[in-house]
N, C-alpha and C positions, 0 to 999 in steps of 0.2 A: 458581469465581472470582466475587468480588463485582462487582456492576455498578459502573462508575465513574459519577460524577455526570453526565457529559455524555451517557451512553448514553440517558438519558431523552429527548434531543432527536433521536435518530436518525430516527424516523418523521417528525418535523416538517421536517427538512432534506433529505429525499429528493429534492425537486425540484432543490435546489442540487447534490446529488451526481450526479443524472442529467445535469444540464447540464455538469458537469465531465467526466463519462464521454463525453458527445457530443464535447466539445472534444478529448479524448484520441484518440477514434476518427478525428476529422477530421485529426489530426496523424499518424495511421498506427499508433497504439498500440491494438490491438484486444483484447489479452489482459488488460485491466483490468476489474475488476468493482467493484460497489458495496461488497462485503465487503472487497476489497483496499484500496480507498481509505479506508474507515472504520478498518481495522486500522492502516494507515499513520498516520492522524491520531492514533489512540489511542496507538500505540507510539512515535511520534517527536514529533509536534507538541505533544501534550497530556501527554506522559509525566510531567512535573513540575508539571502544572497541577491544583490540587485542585478547582477549580470554574470553570465557564464559564456565560455567558449564551447564549441561543439566537442572538442576533445575532453573537456572537463565533464560534460554531460555523459559522454560514453564511459569515462573513468568511473563516475559515480554509479552508473547503472551496473557495470561489471563488478564493482566492489561491494554491491549490496549483499548483505548477509541475510540468510533466511530468518535467523533469530531476531534481527532488528525489524524486519518486515512483519513478522508474526506478532511481536510485542506491540507494534503500532496498530496492526489489524485488531488485536484483542482489545486494546484500549478504545479504539474507535467503535467497536461493536458494543461495548458497554455504554458509551456515550449516546448511541442511537436508540437503544432499546430500554424500555422500562420493563424488565423481565417479569415483575410481579403483576403487570397489567395483562399478561397473556394468560390464556386458560390453563396452560401447563404450569405456569408459575403460581397461579392461584390455587391449583390442586395441591401442589407440593407445600405451599404455605399452610393450607388447611390441615395437611397431614402432620405438620409440626405443632399445631395448637392442641 
């Protein structure tokens, strides 16, 4: 996959990402990583953005709301898993029948 134009700023904006991660942790969201935040920004925030300046990348990182991120993470988790294929899902499904 080709690097997107804003990938060049990732190392430059790590302090902003770490700051946002600390905020998420203070709010009780401990399962968030730098990679997950960056993926969210690339796939949702910048999906249709051809080019960004470094100050715009920092602005978007710092403006990220935990609710927006968690909505995205929830939808992505549903896309990746077929819950009824797992043993736990099968057991619960049998209990409903």
